[in-house]
C-alpha positions in Angstrom: 41.8 -72.1 15.8 40.5 -68.7 14.8 39.7 -67.9 11.2 39.5 -64.4 9.8 39.3 -62.7 6.4 42.3 -61.0 4.8 40.5 -57.7 5.1 40.0 -58.2 8.8 43.6 -59.2 9.2 44.7 -55.9 7.6 42.4 -53.8 9.7 43.2 -55.6 13.0 46.8 -56.6 12.5 47.8 -56.0 16.1 44.9 -58.2 17.3 46.0 -60.9 14.8 49.5 -60.9 16.3 48.2 -61.2 19.8 45.8 -64.0 18.9 48.5 -65.9 17.1 50.6 -65.9 20.3 47.9 -68.0 21.8 46.9 -70.2 18.9 47.4 -70.3 15.1 45.2 -67.9 13.1 43.9 -68.9 9.6 43.5 -66.0 7.1 41.1 -66.5 4.3 40.8 -64.8 0.9 37.6 -65.3 -1.1 36.5 -68.0 1.4 39.6 -70.0 0.9 42.3 -70.6 3.6 45.5 -69.0 2.3 47.9 -68.5 5.2 48.3 -69.3 8.9 49.9 -66.9 11.3 51.5 -68.6 14.3 53.8 -67.8 17.2 57.5 -68.3 16.8 57.4 -70.9 19.5 54.9 -72.9 17.6 56.8 -72.6 14.4 60.0 -73.7 16.0 58.2 -76.7 17.6 57.0 -77.8 14.2 60.4 -77.4 12.6 62.1 -79.4 15.3 59.4 -82.0 15.1 60.0 -82.4 11.3 63.8 -82.6 11.9 63.3 -85.3 14.5 60.9 -87.2 12.2 63.3 -87.1 9.3 66.1 -88.4 11.6 63.9 -91.3 12.6 63.2 -92.0 8.9 66.9 -91.9 8.0 67.7 -94.2 10.9 65.1 -96.7 9.7 66.4 -96.6 6.1 70.0 -96.9 7.3 69.2 -99.9 9.4 67.4 -101.7 6.5 70.3 -100.9 4.2 72.8 -102.3 6.7 70.6 -105.5 7.1 70.8 -105.9 3.3 74.6 -105.8 3.4 75.1 -102.2 2.4 78.3 -100.8 3.9 80.2 -97.6 3.3 82.7 -99.6 1.1 79.9 -101.0 -1.0 78.4 -97.6 -1.4 81.7 -96.1 -2.4 82.1 -98.8 -5.1 78.7 -98.0 -6.5 79.4 -94.3 -6.6 82.8 -94.8 -8.2 81.2 -96.8 -10.9 78.9 -93.9 -11.8 81.8 -91.5 -12.3 
């Protein structure tokens, strides 16, 4: 992964875009990483990965709740009590 300064990124923006199409580019300000520039394909891959991971988590929680006797009817009762 390439790392450049914010000043370099401003001066060589077209090059940063081309580099980011191949791999993420870290931009630093005052020697601290502040942003990452990446391709749209990589961004979409990460978003879909997070959605899939959240779905797996939700499925695990749902299965445990079901094993513990939680049903939609029980959940409705609990929610009705709160109102």
